[in-house]
Each structure stands twice: as structure tokens, then as C-alpha cells.
C-alpha positions in Angstrom: -10.3 18.1 -171.9 -10.1 15.2 -169.4 -13.2 13.7 -167.8 -13.1 11.6 -164.6 -15.8 9.8 -162.7 -15.7 9.0 -159.0 -17.8 9.0 -155.8 -19.9 12.0 -154.8 -18.5 12.7 -151.4 -20.0 16.2 -150.8 -22.5 18.0 -153.0 -22.0 21.2 -154.9 -20.3 22.5 -158.1 -17.0 24.4 -158.1 -15.1 26.0 -160.9 -11.5 26.9 -160.1 -7.8 26.4 -160.6 -6.2 23.0 -159.8 -3.7 22.7 -157.0 -2.1 19.2 -156.9 -0.7 18.3 -153.5 1.8 15.4 -153.2 0.1 13.1 -150.8 1.1 9.8 -152.4 1.5 6.8 -150.1 5.1 6.0 -149.1 6.7 3.3 -151.2 7.5 0.6 -148.8 10.4 -1.8 -149.4 10.4 -5.1 -147.5 13.8 -6.8 -147.0 15.3 -9.4 -144.7 17.3 -8.3 -141.6 19.7 -10.3 -139.4 18.7 -11.5 -135.9 21.2 -9.0 -134.6 19.2 -6.2 -136.3 15.8 -7.1 -134.9 16.2 -4.9 -131.8 17.2 -2.0 -133.9 14.2 -2.3 -136.2 11.9 -2.5 -133.3 13.5 0.6 -131.9 13.0 2.4 -135.2 9.3 1.5 -135.1 8.8 2.7 -131.5 10.7 5.9 -132.2 8.5 6.6 -135.3 5.3 6.0 -133.3 6.5 8.4 -130.6 7.4 11.0 -133.1 4.0 10.7 -134.8 2.3 11.0 -131.4 4.3 14.3 -130.8 3.2 15.6 -134.2 -0.4 14.8 -133.6 -0.4 16.3 -130.1 1.1 19.5 -131.6 -1.7 19.6 -134.2 -4.3 19.0 -131.5 -2.9 21.9 -129.4 -2.9 24.2 -132.4 -6.5 23.3 -133.3 -7.6 23.7 -129.7 -6.4 27.3 -129.8 -7.9 28.1 -133.2 -11.1 26.2 -133.3 -11.8 25.0 -129.8 -11.9 21.6 -128.3 -15.2 20.6 -130.0 -13.2 19.9 -133.2 -10.6 17.5 -131.8 -12.5 14.2 -132.2 -10.5 13.1 -135.2 -7.1 13.9 -133.7 -8.0 12.0 -130.6 -9.2 9.0 -132.8 -5.7 8.9 -134.4 -4.0 9.2 -131.1 -6.0 6.2 -129.9 -4.9 4.2 -132.9 -1.3 5.1 -132.1 -1.9 3.9 -128.5 -3.3 0.5 -129.7 -1.0 -2.1 -128.2 -1.8 -4.5 -131.0 -0.4 -2.1 -133.6 3.0 -2.4 -131.8 2.8 -6.1 -130.7 1.7 -7.4 -134.1 4.3 -5.4 -136.0 7.1 -6.3 -133.6 6.1 -10.0 -133.8 6.3 -9.8 -137.6 9.8 -8.2 -137.3 11.0 -10.9 -134.9 9.5 -14.0 -136.5 9.9 -12.9 -140.1 13.3 -11.2 -139.7 12.1 -8.3 -141.9 12.5 -4.5 -141.6 10.1 -2.3 -139.6 8.5 -0.7 -142.7 7.7 -4.1 -144.3 6.3 -5.4 -141.0 4.1 -2.4 -140.5 2.8 -2.7 -144.0 1.8 -6.3 -143.3 0.0 -5.1 -140.2 -1.9 -2.6 -142.3 -2.9 -5.4 -144.8 -4.3 -7.5 -142.0 -6.4 -4.5 -140.8 -7.6 -4.0 -144.3 -8.9 -7.6 -144.5 -10.7 -7.1 -141.2 -12.4 -3.9 -142.2 -13.3 -5.2 -145.7 -15.5 -7.7 -144.0 -17.6 -5.1 -142.2 -21.0 -4.6 -143.9 -21.8 -1.2 -142.4 -20.3 1.5 -144.7 -19.7 4.0 -141.9 -17.6 1.5 -140.0 -16.0 0.0 -143.0 -14.6 3.4 -144.0 -12.9 3.7 -140.7 -9.9 1.9 -142.2 -9.0 5.3 -143.7 -8.1 6.5 -140.2 -5.8 3.5 -139.7 -4.2 4.1 -143.0 -3.6 7.8 -142.3 -1.9 7.0 -139.0 0.3 4.2 -140.4 1.2 6.5 -143.3 2.4 9.1 -140.8 4.5 6.5 -139.0 6.1 5.3 -142.3 6.9 8.9 -143.3 8.5 9.4 -139.9 10.7 6.3 -140.4 11.7 7.3 -143.9 12.2 11.0 -143.0 9.8 12.0 -145.7 8.4 15.5 -145.5 4.7 15.7 -146.4 3.7 18.6 -148.5 1.4 21.0 -146.6 -1.9 22.1 -147.9 -1.8 25.7 -149.4 -3.2 28.3 -147.0 -3.0 31.5 -149.0 -3.7 30.6 -152.6 -7.3 31.6 -153.6 -9.9 30.0 -155.9 -8.2 26.6 -155.8 -9.4 23.0 -156.0 -7.1 20.7 -154.1 -6.3 17.3 -155.6 -4.4 14.7 -153.7 -4.1 11.0 -153.1 -5.8 11.5 -149.8 -6.6 14.3 -147.4 -6.9 13.5 -143.7 -9.5 14.8 -141.3 -6.8 16.8 -139.6 -6.0 18.4 -143.0 -9.7 19.2 -143.4 -9.8 20.9 -140.0 -6.9 23.1 -141.0 -8.0 23.9 -144.5 -8.6 27.6 -145.5 -12.3 27.4 -146.4 -12.2 30.9 -147.8 -9.8 29.9 -150.5 -10.4 26.2 -151.2 -13.4 25.7 -153.5 -13.4 21.9 -153.6 -11.3 18.8 -153.0 -10.6 15.7 -155.1 -9.0 12.5 -153.8 -7.9 9.2 -155.2 -9.2 7.2 -152.1 -12.0 7.5 -149.7 -15.8 7.3 -150.0 -19.0 9.0 -149.0 -18.8 7.8 -145.4 -15.1 8.6 -144.7 -14.4 11.2 -142.0 -13.0 13.5 -144.6 -16.2 13.4 -146.7 -18.3 13.9 -143.6 -16.3 17.0 -142.8 -16.5 18.3 -146.3 -20.3 18.1 -146.2 -20.3 19.7 -142.8 -18.2 22.6 -144.1 -20.1 22.9 -147.4 -17.1 22.1 -149.6 -17.9 20.0 -152.8 -15.8 16.8 -152.9 -15.3 13.9 -155.2 -13.4 10.8 -154.0 -12.3 7.5 -155.4 -10.7 8.7 -158.7 -7.7 6.4 -158.9 -4.5 8.0 -160.1 -6.0 11.5 -160.5 -3.2 13.2 -158.6 -0.8 11.9 -161.3 -2.9 12.7 -164.3 -3.7 16.3 -163.5 -1.7 19.3 -164.3 -1.1 21.8 -161.5 -2.7 25.1 -162.3 -5.1 23.8 -164.9 -8.7 25.0 -164.9 -11.0 22.4 -163.4 -14.7 21.7 -162.7 -15.7 19.6 -159.7 -19.3 18.3 -159.7 -19.9 16.9 -156.3 -23.5 16.0 -157.1 -22.6 13.6 -159.9 -19.1 12.6 -158.7 -17.5 14.1 -161.8 -14.2 16.1 -162.3 -13.4 17.8 -165.6 -9.9 19.2 -166.3 -9.3 21.8 -169.0 -13.0 22.0 -170.0 -13.8 23.3 -173.4 -15.9 26.5 -173.7 -19.2 24.6 -174.2 -18.6 22.5 -171.1 -17.4 25.5 -169.1 -20.5 27.5 -170.0 -22.8 24.5 -169.3 -21.3 24.0 -165.8 -21.5 27.7 -165.0 -25.2 27.5 -165.7 -25.5 24.3 -163.6 -23.6 25.9 -160.8 -26.0 28.9 -160.8 -29.0 26.7 -160.9 -27.8 24.5 -158.1 -26.9 27.5 -155.9 -30.2 29.1 -156.6 -32.0 25.9 -155.7 -30.0 25.6 -152.5 -30.6 29.2 -151.6 -34.4 28.6 -152.0 -34.1 25.6 -149.8 -32.1 27.5 -147.2 -35.0 29.9 -146.9 -36.9 27.1 -145.3 -34.2 26.4 -142.8 -35.5 28.8 -140.1 -39.1 28.0 -140.8 -41.0 25.6 -138.7 -41.5 22.0 -139.9 -45.3 22.3 -140.1 -47.8 21.1 -142.7 -50.3 23.4 -144.4 -53.0 22.2 -142.0 -50.9 23.1 -139.0 -49.3 19.8 -137.9 -45.7 19.9 -136.6 -43.2 17.1 -137.3 -39.8 17.3 -135.7 -37.1 17.0 -138.3 -33.7 16.0 -136.8 -30.3 14.8 -137.9 -28.5 11.5 -137.8 -24.9 12.3 -136.9 -21.7 10.6 -135.6 -19.3 13.5 -135.0 -19.7 16.9 -133.3 -18.7 18.7 -136.4 -22.0 17.7 -138.0 -24.0 19.4 -135.3 -23.8 22.9 -136.8 -24.7 21.6 -140.2 -27.8 20.0 -138.8 -29.0 23.4 -137.5 -28.0 25.3 -140.7 -30.0 22.8 -142.7 -33.1 23.4 -140.7 -32.9 20.5 -138.3 -34.2 20.9 -134.7 -31.6 18.8 -133.0 -30.2 15.2 -133.3 -32.5 12.2 -133.4 -29.7 9.7 -133.7 -26.2 10.2 -132.4 -24.2 7.1 -133.3 -21.6 6.4 -130.5 -19.8 3.6 -132.3 -17.1 5.8 -133.6 -15.8 6.3 -130.0 -15.3 2.6 -129.7 -13.5 1.9 -133.0 -9.8 1.5 -133.8 -8.7 1.0 -130.2 -7.5 -1.8 -127.9 -9.6 -0.8 -124.9 -13.0 0.7 -124.4 -13.3 4.5 -123.9 -13.5 5.6 -120.3 -16.4 7.7 -118.9 -14.6 11.0 -119.1 -13.7 10.6 -122.8 -17.3 9.7 -123.6 -18.5 12.7 -121.6 -16.3 15.1 -123.6 -17.6 13.8 -126.9 -21.3 13.9 -125.8 -20.8 17.4 -124.4 -19.2 18.6 -127.7 -22.2 17.3 -129.6 -24.7 18.8 -127.2 -23.0 22.2 -127.4 -23.0 22.1 -131.2 -26.8 21.8 -131.4 -27.8 23.7 -128.3 -30.6 24.5 -127.3 -32.1 21.6 -129.3 -32.4 18.0 -128.0 -29.7 15.3 -128.4 -30.7 11.6 -128.7 -27.7 9.4 -127.8 -27.9 5.8 -129.0 -25.9 3.5 -126.8 -23.3 1.3 -128.5 -24.6 -0.5 -131.5 -21.8 -2.8 -132.4 -21.2 -6.5 -132.9 -22.2 -8.6 -135.9 -20.3 -7.0 -138.8 -19.4 -4.0 -136.6 -16.4 -5.4 -134.8 -14.5 -3.7 -132.1 -10.9 -4.2 -131.3 -11.2 -3.8 -127.6 -13.2 -6.9 -126.9 -12.8 -10.6 -127.6 -15.1 -11.7 -130.4 -16.4 -15.3 -130.4 -16.7 -16.7 -133.9 -20.4 -16.7 -134.8 -22.0 -18.6 -137.7 -24.6 -15.9 -138.1 -23.4 -12.6 -136.6 -26.4 -10.6 -137.8 -28.4 -12.6 -135.3 -25.7 -12.8 -132.7 -24.1 -10.8 -129.9 -24.6 -7.3 -131.1 -26.1 -3.9 -130.1 -27.8 -4.1 -126.7 -26.9 -7.8 -126.3 -23.2 -6.8 -126.6 -23.6 -4.0 -124.1 -25.3 -6.2 -121.6 -22.6 -8.8 -121.9 -20.0 -6.2 -120.7 -21.8 -4.4 -117.9 -18.8 -2.5 -116.6 -18.3 -0.7 -119.9 -22.0 -0.3 -120.4 -22.3 1.4 -117.0 -19.5 3.8 -118.1 -21.6 4.8 -121.1 -24.8 5.2 -119.1 -23.1 7.4 -116.5 -21.5 9.6 -119.2 -24.9 10.0 -120.9 -26.5 10.8 -117.6 -23.9 13.4 -116.7 -24.2 15.3 -119.9 -28.0 15.3 -119.5 -27.5 17.8 -116.7 -26.2 20.3 -119.3 -29.1 20.2 -121.8 -31.9 18.3 -123.4 -30.6 14.7 -123.7 -32.5 11.5 -124.4 -31.0 8.0 -124.3 -31.9 5.3 -126.8 -31.2 1.6 -126.8 -30.8 -0.4 -130.0 -32.1 -3.8 -131.1 -34.6 -4.5 -128.4 -36.4 -7.8 -128.6 -38.5 -8.0 -125.5 -39.7 -6.8 -122.1 -37.0 -8.5 -120.1 -34.2 -6.5 -121.9 -36.0 -3.2 -121.3 -36.5 -3.9 -117.6 -32.8 -5.0 -117.1 -31.6 -1.8 -119.0 -33.9 0.4 -116.9 -32.5 -1.2 -113.7 -29.0 -0.6 -114.8 -29.9 3.0 -115.7 -31.3 3.5 -112.2 -28.1 2.0 -110.7 -26.1 4.5 -112.7 -28.3 7.3 -111.3 -27.7 6.1 -107.7 -23.9 6.0 -108.3 -23.9 9.6 -109.5 -26.2 10.8 -106.8 -23.9 9.2 -104.2 -21.0 11.1 -105.7 -23.0 14.4 -105.8 -22.7 14.5 -109.6 -25.7 16.1 -111.3 -27.9 14.5 -114.0 -31.4 14.9 -115.3 -33.5 12.7 -113.1 -36.3 12.7 -115.7 -34.1 11.8 -118.7 -36.3 10.3 -121.4 -35.6 6.6 -122.2 -36.3 5.3 -125.7 -35.8 2.0 -127.6 -35.2 1.3 -131.2 -37.8 -0.9 -132.9 -35.8 -2.9 -135.5 -36.8 -6.5 -135.3 -40.2 -8.2 -135.8 -40.4 -9.4 -132.1 -40.4 -5.7 -131.0 -43.1 -4.9 -133.5 -45.3 -7.7 -132.2 -44.7 -6.6 -128.6 -45.0 -2.9 -129.4 -48.1 -2.4 -127.3 -46.4 -3.8 -124.2 -43.0 -2.2 -124.8 -44.7 1.2 -125.2 -45.8 1.1 -121.5 -42.1 0.8 -120.4 -40.5 3.7 -122.3 -40.8 7.3 -123.2 -40.5 7.0 -127.0 -40.0 4.6 -129.9 -37.5 5.2 -132.7 -37.8 2.9 -135.7 -34.6 1.8 -137.4 -36.0 1.1 -140.8 -32.7 -0.2 -142.3 -32.7 -3.2 -139.9 -36.4 -3.5 -139.6 -36.8 -4.0 -143.4 -33.8 -6.4 -143.4 -35.1 -8.6 -140.6 -38.8 -8.4 -141.6 -38.0 -9.5 -145.2 -35.1 -11.8 -144.3 -32.8 -10.1 -146.8 -29.3 -8.8 -146.4 -29.4 -5.2 -147.4 -25.6 -5.2 -148.3 -26.0 -8.2 -150.6 -26.3 -6.9 -154.2 -27.8 -10.2 -155.3 -30.7 -9.6 -153.0 -31.2 -5.9 -153.4 -34.4 -6.4 -155.3 -35.9 -7.9 -152.1 -35.1 -4.9 -149.9 -38.4 -3.1 -150.3 -39.3 -0.2 -147.9 -42.9 -0.2 -149.3 -43.4 -3.9 -148.8 -46.9 -4.4 -147.3 -45.3 -6.3 -144.3 -43.1 -3.3 -143.6 -46.0 -0.8 -143.9 -48.1 -2.8 -141.5 -45.3 -3.0 -139.0 -44.9 0.8 -139.2 -48.6 1.3 -138.6 -48.6 -1.0 -135.6 -45.6 0.8 -134.1 -47.2 4.2 -134.4 -50.6 3.0 -133.1 -49.0 1.3 -130.1 -46.9 4.4 -129.2 -49.8 6.8 -129.5 -52.2 4.6 -127.5 -50.2 5.3 -124.4 -49.2 8.8 -125.2 -45.5 8.4 -126.2 -43.8 9.6 -129.4 -43.2 7.5 -132.5 -39.9 8.5 -134.2 -38.1 7.1 -137.2 -34.4 7.4 -137.8 -33.8 5.0 -140.8 -33.0 5.9 -144.4 -36.8 6.0 -145.2 -36.9 9.3 -143.2 -34.8 11.2 -145.7 -36.5 10.0 -148.9 -39.1 12.5 -150.1 -41.1 9.6 -151.8 -41.9 8.1 -148.4 -42.8 11.4 -146.6 -46.6 11.3 -147.3 -46.7 7.7 -146.0 -44.7 8.5 -142.8 -46.6 11.7 -142.2 -49.9 9.9 -142.8 -49.1 7.1 -140.5 -48.6 9.7 -137.8 -44.8 9.7 -137.0 -44.0 12.6 -134.6 -40.3 12.8 -135.5 -38.2 12.0 -138.6 -34.4 11.9 -138.2 -32.2 11.7 -141.3 -28.9 12.5 -142.9 -28.1 16.2 -142.9 -28.3 16.5 -146.7 -32.0 15.5 -146.7 -33.3 17.9 -144.1 -34.0 20.9 -146.3 -35.7 19.1 -149.1 -37.9 17.0 -146.7 -38.9 20.2 -144.8 -39.8 22.0 -148.0 -42.0 19.2 -149.1 -43.5 18.7 -145.6 -44.5 22.4 -145.6 -46.5 21.8 -148.8 -48.3 18.8 -147.5 -51.5 18.4 -145.7 -51.5 15.8 -142.9 -55.2 15.0 -143.6 -54.4 14.3 -147.2 -51.2 12.3 -146.2 -53.4 10.1 -143.9 -55.6 9.2 -146.8 -52.6 8.4 -149.0 -51.1 6.2 -146.3 -54.4 4.4 -145.8 -54.6 3.8 -149.5 -51.3 2.0 -149.5 -52.8 -0.8 -147.5 -55.1 -1.7 -150.4 -52.2 -3.2 -152.4 -50.4 -6.5 -151.9 -47.0 -5.8 -153.5 -44.3 -3.1 -153.0 -44.4 -2.3 -156.7 -48.1 -1.6 -156.7 -47.7 0.6 -153.6 -44.9 2.6 -155.2 -46.9 3.1 -158.4 -49.9 4.3 -156.3 -47.7 6.6 -154.3 -46.1 8.3 -157.4 -49.6 8.8 -158.8 -50.9 10.5 -155.6 -47.8 12.7 -155.3 -48.1 13.8 -158.9 -51.8 14.5 -158.4 -51.0 16.8 -155.5 -48.3 18.6 -157.4 -45.5 18.2 -154.8 -43.2 15.9 -156.7 -41.6 18.9 -158.4 -40.0 19.7 -155.0 -37.9 16.5 -155.1 
């Protein structure tokens, strides 16, 4: 029996037969070439890029016929990476100046990209390096003439193990036959992991060398909850995991019974539970897990891994795909939230000594008005086709809101002049993420249609602690009295003028915080898809009146530790902690 530990990429337990697929990275040799051979090496590079483009276009056409255009986001992302002029220019410059072969030069380009992405704090964006690696690997295979082993389509009850599985592979996988996937690379926020969760396929990632250790055809257990893979389990382990699998599936089936039920408390108060998403494929999963639409659609993915900003039509296609995936429920589109540690290739970045407080989010959008107007027009255009809200990140004051609203009105006038329909009454919201916005919440509430609290950044900025810094993790305290007082002020300011108070940070998906958020009066909680069912189940066992008393009691304590102890006591007394 062999036991491996990795990263839980998609929950679930699978018991099946191992199928190892050879997806090892190409072995790249770097060697010197003569000046006379430089042109030939550059030609080889260009030819391989063109061949890879043809291959991806063929996959795109095949998927469009079989699954529809709503599933082409990943292929288009990879095509955009191929079209990045810097990929070609940097590699050809390395060939020319270093007098090395095309494969070696391309590998150096990949290493530079890895360094850039490694410095990104946001895990969603940091894991986008996997898309770059997938594309470059395809180019290298084309140059070497290597044939990539295809995923099995007709073998049943199998667990696929490979060095890596691309998003395109996931879209073509036979979900009736494949029980789980295991990879050597990747993480919870890779596109492959996101698709695995959307498709309900258990997955474990980050097990180095696993595709070499395993024996094809061996019995295997994949525990996507704990990030564990067991090959050739003994009878005791096998029996134990069969029991765990049954218990998990029973618990999930019980949770799924709440999916179609309203998100309403025992005393009749409704709270909208919605999903945080970044790709259209997650839309169906939001609905199947009991969500009533999308409270946060991150648009950054459209802007990553490319040398130029996406045009209006490309953005419209993506927003339309997401809207269709969750129809008839509402879609809240957040405008570009980049900058700081979320770097984009298509714009020039000035070196900032403190990027977390620099040109990012709405500040970045306002610094490039032409591209910002493209996004606003695309959002307005899709609003004619369904229930769409627009939301602006990292607002710090009234002047920003008024400038944004003027730009939005200008975008409306441009569309009206071109006879292009849009929702004239589209709701406009802002994210409350920094202390200045909390302080001005009563004034800001008069200017917009809803608030959405981004607790991840609000906690970070309120407590002056970097949430990605492991040394300071003890200071990142969602129940800190300063944070709770900020949340209370935000809700009170919103409700005083009759607008909704929403929350889309990680606090929304943690059952421990539900009584506090419910008691404070939040109208909408938006969270990761995996949290929706459990939060709904607990919500339906809660009383808003009781939650309000619990929330008020939190303000009697002066430390986060005391608040948490009190909260656990109250939940235990009410008998709802067993739902967690």
C-alpha cells in the first residue's frame, strides 16, 4: 500500500482503477548554435507556435460543436497567450543574443514568467502560470515532434493520474467513466481544479512524481476532501474508505435536498445566497448548489496572460456566457480589480514601493479610460439580456464614485447613439474594502444602489496586516472588534437610505460567522460554490431574531479571541454547530 498527500483540489471520495497517462514535461536541451543558424531557429519557433494555434483552433471548433460556445473560455485564453507578442519577441531575442536553440530560449522565457507569477500574492492569479506552462509545453512538443498521449474516453471506473491535465483536457473528459483525477502539479485555484469542482469530479493535485510511482491498473482511493491518494489499499483501508465514501455521499445528498429550498430563516427572513465565480463553467455549479445567482464575477481572468487589453466584443461574449449559465438569476460583474500584486501584461507598470496602496483596482481602471469604457460598454450591453449589476472595487471616496458614474452615463450615451440596447436602470454598486469607505459609508450610500463588502481586503487594511504573510497570519482576525464595528456601520449606513448591504469576502462562506452576518442584517452573502449548501442549511435552522442578539453580544468583548469563544458558546447552545 502506498500513501500520498497532496492538495485538495476538488472534494469527494472515489474508489477505482488507476490509469496513468504520460503527460510529463518535455525534456529540453539547451545548446549553442552558430550565427548562421539563428534564422532557422527563429523559423522553427514561429512554425511551432503556428502549429499549436492550429491545434487549439481545432479543439475549439470541436468543443463548440459538442458543448457550445459557453465552454470556450480556456481555449481562448490559451490562444491569447500564443498571440502575445512578448512570447515571440523575448524568445527570439534570447536566440539571437545568446546564440542558443529555440527550445532552450523558450524555456528561459518560461522561467522569467514563473518568476513574475511567483511574486503575485493573489492565489487565483498566481495559479494562472499553469496556463502559460500548458501553452509553452504544447509549443515544445510541436518542435520536438512529440505525440501527447490522449486521455482515455471509453475505459470505465478509472482514476486518471498524470503530471498535469489541462483545462482543454478537462472539457473533453468522459465524465461518465472518469471517477477522479490526480496530478503532480497545480493547486486549488488552477483552472483545472475549478473545472473539476464545477463538474463534481474529486481531484488531488501537487503530488510530485506520482505519475512515475504509480502502477497502471492498480486499485486506488482518491480522497479529495483530505488531499490523499492511496494505491493498492489493504482490506482494512479499503473498507474504511468505502464507509467514508458512503457517509460523504449521504451527507452531500442531504445537503442537496436544500438546494431548491429558499434561503430563509425559521422566522421567515430571506438572505440571498450567491456565488463568487471567475469562469462561465462555474455558473451551473452555483445553481446546482442552491445559489440564487452570482454576487461576484471576477473579470480579471479576461485580462491576464496577454499583451493587449480585451476588446469590447470579447468581453461581451464572456459576460453573456456567464449570464446564460445562471439565468434567470442576477449577475453582479465587478470591473477590473488588478494592479498591486495582480499584474497585467498589457499595460506598463511603474515600480511602486508599496503596490498594495498603489495604482490598483478602480484607480488602475480610471488611469486607462479607453479600456475602462470598453468594459463599461460591454457590461451595459449584456445588461439588456438579463439581470445584471455592475460593481466597482476599492472605492475610497465620493469623488471616485461621481467620476465613475459620469463615465457610465457617457457609455450609455454612446450606446444609445449607436442604437445598441442596454438596461437604463442598471444597478450600480461599490465594494467597501478600505477604512475610508467605511468612514464615509453614510455619504457613499446616497450615491449607489448597493454596497458589497470585500472582507478579505477590509480586514487587511483595517488591521494593517498582509493576509498572505505567514508571519502575520495571527493578526488576520475577521472577528476583531474593529472589523465587527466596521461591518455594523456599513449595514446601518446602507439600510438608512434603503439600499442593500451585501458581503462577498471569505467570511460569507464560513458557517462560524453566519450568525454574526445574519444578525448584523446583511441582505446578501456571496461565497465560493463549495460553501453554498452548508451555509444555506445552517441559515434555514437559524432565527434572525436570535442571530441579532448574538451579533449584539459580540460587541461586549474587546478581543477577537473573546468574541470567537463567545460565538462558539452561543452556536453550541442553539444546537446548530452540528451542521458544520
